[in-house]
C-alpha positions as CSV (number, residue, x, y, z in Angstrom):
1,M,-13.0,-31.3,-6.8
2,T,-10.6,-30.4,-9.6
3,P,-7.8,-28.0,-8.6
4,F,-7.7,-24.7,-10.4
5,R,-6.0,-21.3,-10.2
6,F,-7.0,-17.7,-10.7
7,V,-5.8,-14.1,-10.3
8,H,-7.8,-11.7,-8.2
9,C,-7.2,-8.0,-8.8
10,A,-9.2,-4.8,-8.1
11,D,-9.2,-1.0,-8.3
12,L,-7.1,-0.8,-11.5
13,H,-8.2,2.8,-12.1
14,I,-6.9,2.6,-15.6
15,D,-5.8,6.0,-17.0
16,S,-5.8,7.4,-13.4
17,P,-3.6,10.5,-12.8
18,F,-1.2,10.3,-9.9
19,R,-2.8,12.5,-7.2
20,G,-0.9,14.9,-5.0
21,V,2.2,15.1,-7.1
22,E,3.2,17.9,-9.5
23,T,6.2,17.8,-11.7
24,G,7.6,20.0,-14.4
25,D,9.8,17.2,-15.7
26,A,8.2,15.9,-18.9
27,A,9.8,12.5,-18.7
28,V,8.6,11.9,-15.1
29,A,5.1,13.2,-16.0
30,E,4.9,10.8,-18.9
31,R,6.1,7.9,-16.7
32,L,3.4,8.6,-14.2
33,R,0.8,8.8,-17.0
34,R,1.7,5.3,-18.2
35,A,1.8,3.7,-14.7
36,S,-1.8,2.5,-14.4
37,F,-1.7,1.0,-17.9
38,E,1.5,-0.8,-17.2
39,A,0.2,-2.2,-13.9
40,F,-2.8,-3.8,-15.7
41,D,-0.5,-5.1,-18.4
42,A,1.5,-6.8,-15.5
43,V,-1.7,-8.4,-14.2
44,V,-2.5,-9.8,-17.6
45,N,1.0,-11.0,-18.1
46,L,0.9,-12.8,-14.8
47,C,-2.3,-14.6,-15.9
48,L,-0.6,-15.7,-19.1
49,E,2.7,-16.7,-17.5
50,E,1.0,-18.8,-14.8
51,R,-1.6,-20.2,-17.2
52,V,-4.4,-19.6,-14.7
53,D,-8.0,-20.5,-15.4
54,C,-9.5,-17.1,-14.9
55,L,-9.0,-13.4,-14.0
56,L,-11.3,-11.8,-11.4
57,I,-11.6,-8.0,-11.4
58,A,-13.5,-6.7,-8.4
59,G,-14.5,-3.2,-9.5
60,D,-13.1,0.2,-10.4
61,V,-11.6,-0.9,-13.6
62,F,-11.6,2.7,-14.7
63,D,-11.0,5.8,-12.8
64,S,-14.2,7.7,-13.5
65,A,-17.7,7.2,-14.9
66,D,-16.7,9.1,-18.0
67,R,-13.9,6.6,-18.7
68,S,-11.5,7.6,-21.5
69,L,-11.6,5.9,-24.8
70,R,-7.9,5.2,-24.5
71,A,-8.5,3.3,-21.3
72,Q,-11.4,1.3,-22.8
73,F,-9.4,0.3,-25.8
74,R,-6.5,-0.8,-23.6
75,F,-8.9,-2.9,-21.4
76,L,-10.5,-4.5,-24.5
77,D,-7.1,-5.4,-26.0
78,Q,-5.9,-7.0,-22.7
79,M,-9.2,-9.0,-22.4
80,A,-8.7,-10.2,-26.0
81,R,-5.2,-11.4,-25.1
82,L,-6.6,-13.5,-22.2
83,S,-9.5,-14.8,-24.3
84,A,-7.1,-15.9,-27.1
85,A,-5.1,-17.8,-24.5
86,G,-8.2,-19.7,-23.3
87,I,-8.4,-17.7,-20.0
88,D,-11.8,-16.4,-18.8
89,S,-12.3,-13.0,-17.3
90,F,-15.0,-12.0,-14.8
91,V,-15.6,-8.2,-14.2
92,V,-17.8,-6.1,-11.9
93,H,-17.9,-2.3,-11.9
94,G,-17.7,-0.2,-8.8
95,N,-18.3,3.3,-7.6
96,H,-15.7,4.9,-9.8
97,D,-16.9,3.2,-13.0
98,P,-20.7,2.5,-12.6
99,L,-22.8,1.2,-15.4
100,D,-24.5,4.5,-16.0
101,G,-21.2,6.1,-17.0
102,W,-20.2,6.6,-20.6
103,I,-19.3,3.3,-22.2
104,A,-18.2,3.0,-25.9
105,E,-19.9,0.4,-28.0
106,L,-17.2,-2.2,-28.0
107,S,-17.5,-5.9,-28.6
108,Y,-15.7,-8.0,-26.0
109,P,-14.5,-11.5,-26.6
110,E,-16.7,-14.5,-25.7
111,R,-14.7,-15.4,-22.6
112,V,-15.3,-12.1,-20.9
113,T,-18.2,-11.8,-18.5
114,I,-19.1,-8.2,-17.4
115,F,-21.8,-8.5,-14.7
116,G,-24.9,-6.3,-14.8
117,P,-26.9,-4.6,-12.1
118,E,-28.4,-7.8,-10.9
119,V,-26.5,-10.7,-9.3
120,Q,-25.6,-13.3,-11.9
121,A,-24.0,-16.8,-11.5
122,V,-21.7,-17.8,-14.3
123,P,-19.8,-21.1,-14.5
124,L,-16.0,-21.2,-14.9
125,Q,-15.3,-24.2,-17.1
126,R,-12.3,-26.1,-18.3
127,R,-12.8,-28.4,-21.3
128,G,-16.5,-28.8,-20.4
129,E,-16.0,-29.4,-16.7
130,T,-17.3,-26.8,-14.3
131,L,-14.5,-25.8,-11.9
132,A,-16.5,-23.1,-10.0
133,V,-19.4,-20.8,-10.2
134,V,-18.7,-17.0,-10.1
135,H,-21.3,-14.7,-8.7
136,G,-21.2,-11.0,-9.4
137,V,-23.0,-7.7,-9.6
138,S,-22.0,-4.2,-10.9
139,Y,-22.9,-0.8,-9.5
140,P,-25.8,0.6,-11.6
141,T,-24.8,4.1,-10.3
142,R,-22.0,5.6,-8.2
143,N,-23.6,6.0,-4.8
144,V,-24.7,2.4,-3.9
145,Q,-25.6,2.2,-0.2
146,E,-27.4,-1.1,-0.3
147,N,-25.8,-4.1,1.3
148,L,-25.3,-6.0,-1.9
149,A,-23.8,-9.0,-0.1
150,L,-27.3,-10.0,1.0
151,R,-28.3,-10.7,-2.6
152,Y,-25.6,-13.4,-3.0
153,R,-26.4,-17.1,-2.5
154,A,-24.1,-20.0,-3.3
155,D,-25.0,-22.6,-5.9
156,P,-25.5,-25.8,-3.8
157,G,-24.6,-27.9,-6.8
158,A,-21.2,-26.2,-7.4
159,S,-18.0,-27.6,-5.9
160,F,-16.7,-24.1,-5.4
161,N,-18.5,-20.7,-5.3
162,I,-16.8,-17.3,-5.8
163,G,-18.4,-14.0,-4.9
164,L,-17.1,-11.0,-6.8
165,L,-18.0,-7.8,-5.1
166,H,-16.9,-4.2,-4.8
167,C,-17.9,-3.2,-1.2
168,N,-16.9,-1.8,2.1
169,A,-16.6,-4.9,4.4
170,G,-16.3,-3.9,8.0
171,A,-16.1,-0.5,9.7
172,D,-12.3,0.1,9.8
173,T,-11.3,0.0,6.1
174,G,-10.5,3.8,5.9
175,H,-12.6,4.1,2.7
176,E,-16.0,5.5,1.9
177,S,-18.8,3.2,2.8
178,Y,-20.1,2.0,-0.6
179,A,-22.2,-1.2,-0.5
180,P,-21.4,-1.7,3.2
181,C,-21.5,-5.2,4.7
182,T,-20.1,-7.2,7.5
183,L,-17.9,-10.3,7.5
184,Q,-20.9,-12.2,8.9
185,D,-23.0,-11.1,5.9
186,L,-20.3,-12.5,3.5
187,S,-20.0,-15.7,5.5
188,A,-23.8,-16.3,5.4
189,A,-23.9,-16.3,1.6
190,G,-22.2,-19.7,1.5
191,M,-19.3,-18.7,-0.8
192,D,-15.9,-20.4,-0.7
193,Y,-14.0,-17.3,-1.8
194,W,-14.9,-13.6,-1.7
195,A,-13.0,-11.6,-4.3
196,L,-13.5,-8.1,-3.0
197,G,-12.5,-4.7,-4.3
198,H,-12.6,-1.0,-3.0
199,V,-10.0,-1.1,-0.3
200,H,-6.6,0.0,-1.7
201,R,-4.4,-2.1,0.6
202,P,-4.1,-5.9,0.4
203,R,-6.0,-7.4,3.3
204,V,-7.1,-10.9,4.1
205,L,-10.2,-10.6,6.3
206,K,-10.7,-14.3,6.7
207,D,-8.4,-17.1,5.5
208,T,-10.8,-20.0,5.3
209,S,-14.5,-21.0,5.1
210,P,-14.8,-18.6,3.3
211,T,-11.6,-16.9,2.2
212,V,-12.3,-13.2,2.1
213,C,-9.8,-10.7,0.8
214,Y,-8.9,-7.4,-0.8
215,P,-5.9,-7.4,-3.2
216,G,-5.6,-3.6,-3.0
217,T,-4.7,-1.5,-6.0
218,A,-2.5,-2.8,-8.8
219,Q,-0.7,0.5,-8.8
220,G,-0.4,3.0,-5.9
221,R,-2.1,6.3,-6.9
222,S,-1.2,8.8,-4.2
223,P,1.2,9.6,-1.4
224,V,-0.7,7.6,1.1
225,E,-0.6,4.5,-1.0
226,T,3.1,3.7,-0.3
227,G,4.9,0.5,-0.7
228,E,4.2,-2.6,-2.8
229,H,0.9,-3.0,-4.8
230,G,-0.3,-5.9,-6.8
231,C,-2.8,-8.7,-7.1
232,Y,-3.4,-12.2,-5.6
233,L,-2.4,-15.4,-7.4
234,A,-4.7,-18.0,-5.9
235,E,-4.6,-21.8,-6.0
236,V,-7.5,-24.0,-5.1
237,D,-6.6,-27.6,-4.2
238,E,-8.7,-30.7,-4.4
239,T,-10.1,-30.1,-0.9
240,G,-11.2,-26.5,-1.7
241,H,-8.4,-24.9,0.3
242,V,-7.2,-21.6,-1.1
243,S,-3.5,-20.6,-1.1
244,L,-2.7,-17.0,-1.8
245,C,0.4,-15.2,-3.1
246,L,0.5,-11.4,-3.4
247,V,2.4,-10.6,-6.6
248,P,3.6,-7.0,-7.1
249,T,2.4,-5.3,-10.4
250,D,3.2,-1.7,-9.7
251,S,5.7,0.0,-12.0
252,V,6.0,3.3,-10.0
253,R,6.1,3.1,-6.2
254,W,5.4,5.7,-3.6
255,Q,7.8,5.8,-0.6
256,S,8.1,7.9,2.5
257,G,10.6,8.1,5.3
258,V,12.5,10.0,7.9
259,V,16.1,11.2,7.7
260,A,17.6,11.8,11.1
261,L,20.2,14.6,11.2
262,G,23.2,15.0,13.6
263,E,23.8,18.0,15.8
264,D,26.7,19.2,13.8
265,D,25.5,18.4,10.3
266,T,25.9,21.0,7.5
267,L,23.7,21.6,4.4
268,G,26.2,19.5,2.5
269,D,25.7,16.7,5.0
270,V,21.9,17.1,4.6
271,R,22.2,16.7,0.8
272,T,24.3,13.6,1.2
273,A,22.1,12.0,3.8
274,V,18.9,12.6,1.8
275,G,20.6,11.3,-1.4
276,Q,21.8,8.2,0.3
277,H,18.4,7.5,1.8
278,C,16.8,7.8,-1.6
279,E,19.4,5.4,-3.1
280,A,18.7,2.9,-0.4
281,L,15.0,3.0,-1.1
282,A,15.7,2.5,-4.8
283,R,17.7,-0.6,-4.1
284,K,14.7,-2.1,-2.3
285,A,12.2,-1.2,-5.1
286,A,13.4,-4.0,-7.4
287,G,13.8,-1.9,-10.5
288,R,10.7,0.3,-10.1
289,D,10.7,4.1,-10.4
290,L,10.1,5.9,-7.1
291,I,8.2,8.9,-5.9
292,V,9.7,9.8,-2.5
293,R,8.5,12.1,0.3
294,L,11.0,12.5,3.2
295,T,11.0,14.3,6.5
296,L,14.1,15.7,8.1
297,E,14.2,15.3,11.9
298,G,16.5,15.9,14.8
299,R,18.0,18.6,16.9
300,T,20.7,20.1,14.7
301,N,22.6,23.3,14.3
302,V,21.6,23.4,10.6
303,S,18.0,23.7,11.5
304,R,18.0,27.5,11.3
305,E,19.5,27.4,7.8
306,L,16.9,24.8,6.7
307,H,14.1,27.2,7.7
308,R,15.6,30.1,5.7
309,P,13.4,31.1,2.7
310,G,14.3,29.3,-0.5
311,V,16.8,26.8,1.1
312,V,14.5,23.8,1.0
313,T,13.4,24.6,-2.6
314,D,17.0,24.8,-3.7
315,L,18.0,21.7,-1.9
316,V,15.1,19.7,-3.5
317,E,16.0,21.0,-6.9
318,A,19.7,20.0,-6.5
319,L,18.7,16.5,-5.3
320,R,16.3,16.1,-8.2
321,E,19.1,16.9,-10.6
322,S,21.5,14.3,-9.1
323,L,18.9,11.6,-8.5
324,G,17.0,12.2,-11.8
325,T,19.9,10.9,-13.9
326,A,19.4,7.3,-12.5
327,R,17.3,4.8,-14.3
328,P,14.9,3.7,-12.8
329,F,14.4,7.3,-11.5
330,V,13.9,8.6,-8.0
331,W,11.8,11.7,-7.9
332,L,12.0,13.6,-4.6
333,D,8.4,15.0,-4.5
334,R,8.6,16.7,-1.1
335,L,11.0,17.4,1.7
336,T,9.4,18.3,5.0
337,I,11.5,20.0,7.7
338,S,10.8,19.0,11.3
339,T,14.2,19.7,12.8
340,R,14.9,21.8,15.9
341,T,17.9,23.6,17.3
342,P,20.0,21.6,19.8
343,V,19.2,21.6,23.5
344,D,21.8,22.9,26.0
345,R,21.8,19.7,28.1
346,E,24.1,21.1,30.7
347,S,22.0,24.2,31.6
348,R,18.7,22.3,31.2
349,S,19.9,19.4,33.4
350,A,20.6,22.0,36.2
351,G,17.0,23.2,36.1
352,Q,14.4,22.2,38.7
353,D,11.7,21.5,36.1
354,F,10.5,18.2,34.6
355,V,13.1,18.4,31.8
356,G,15.9,18.9,34.2
357,E,14.9,15.9,36.3
358,L,14.5,13.8,33.1
359,L,18.0,14.6,32.0
360,R,19.5,13.9,35.4
361,Q,17.8,10.5,35.7
362,S,18.8,9.6,32.2
363,Q,22.5,10.5,32.8
364,A,22.5,8.6,36.1
365,L,21.2,5.5,34.5
366,A,23.5,5.6,31.5
367,Q,26.7,6.2,33.5
368,S,26.1,3.5,36.2
369,A,26.3,-0.3,35.8
370,D,23.7,-0.6,38.6
371,G,21.5,1.9,36.8
372,L,21.6,0.0,33.6
373,A,20.9,-3.3,35.5
374,A,17.9,-1.7,37.2
375,L,16.6,-0.4,33.8
376,R,17.2,-3.9,32.3
377,A,15.2,-5.5,35.1
378,L,12.4,-3.0,34.6
379,L,12.1,-3.7,30.9
380,Q,12.5,-7.5,31.2
381,P,8.8,-8.2,30.8
382,V,8.8,-6.3,27.5
383,F,12.0,-8.0,26.2
384,E,10.7,-11.5,27.1
385,H,7.2,-11.0,25.6
386,S,6.4,-13.6,23.0
387,R,6.0,-10.9,20.3
388,A,9.2,-9.2,21.0
389,P,12.1,-9.6,18.5
390,R,14.4,-12.4,19.6
391,H,17.5,-10.1,19.5
392,L,16.0,-8.1,22.4
393,R,16.7,-11.0,24.7
394,E,20.5,-10.8,24.1
395,F,21.9,-7.3,24.1
396,S,24.8,-5.5,25.7
397,D,24.9,-2.6,28.2
398,P,26.3,-0.2,25.5
399,E,23.3,-1.1,23.3
400,L,20.9,-0.4,26.2
401,A,22.7,2.9,26.9
402,E,22.3,3.9,23.2
403,W,18.5,3.1,23.4
404,L,18.3,5.2,26.5
405,S,20.0,8.1,24.7
406,Q,17.6,7.8,21.7
407,A,14.7,7.8,24.1
408,E,16.0,10.9,25.9
409,S,16.3,12.7,22.5
410,R,12.8,11.8,21.6
411,C,11.5,13.0,24.9
412,L,13.3,16.3,24.4
413,D,11.8,16.7,21.0
414,L,8.3,16.3,22.6
415,L,8.9,18.4,25.7
416,V,11.2,21.3,24.6
417,K,9.7,23.8,22.1
418,E,11.8,25.5,19.4
419,G,13.7,28.4,20.8
420,E,13.7,26.9,24.4
421,G,17.0,25.1,24.0
């Protein structure tokens, strides 16, 4: 067969609002409003830069059935860019943008295929040669509970068959069960590649015969959709093998994290620690704007001050002022306080309860070479496990003692309630 390449994206949710974040900053609000449009622009730019043969969009192009005219115009304009470059586009609609929603009367270019409510098979051609056959169906209405995968059947005369479907494949996707199906249902259809949509995290369910995957959203839309989001760039070789590369397309990225505070930290130290954590996240974001949610943890003397009314609000505002001057920006959306006051280890270790015994055993192990040797021997099966990081097999007694100290602190956090220090 003739090798070819394509881009697989899904869940664009063009003109989607960022859910779960409120900002009074006009510049940040406008930045968020543009994010879904820019992510789709990035998908199209990738197609043009890589000169792929087609773009596959596996549902939820728009965020709602009553899709905005602005979003429809933007989609049309990008489809026209691809068509002008000789790149075909294949589109299905999902539960967010079913066919019975409002659709403006717009004329799409010839190279754009928008599948209807019945499964269709459309050839992907290059200079008259059929490279593959793309099969697809759109949701006629939002609440589709039928197993649509059962309608698909590969074209036996095609060298490569692609199934384009918005569905819930499997029982552990964490999403509502629209068009539910199993991996076995998908395999039985005879496709070579399943371009799925609906799940918002990239996930390869099967890597060959057939390849089955979700690319996730092109742009994270809420606090739970943290980290990198993008689309798949796929290459099919002369044997039909598919190679996948996840390419990030998000322009604004959600991040979350934990900032551990020391026992003697002050409010000034807290501000510095949070600011440094945000700056470190920004360096890893490769030029993207960030929406950050952080949690403060640890047994610290500043805990009581952090729980005073208004302190966290003022702290967040101060951090926003300092971080907001950077470009790309870092917007501290939320700061959660999970700190506790320090534990009086000396008095607690003298107690005859479980916590006292824990502290005495921990101290005895940390202060004795024999104790650390015994602990090392006890943990050896874990350290030597095939999935354990290689550096665990070579570490010093001081490192082991530090891990023991961290484990002790974590146990105290779980066992000793606030006010019981």
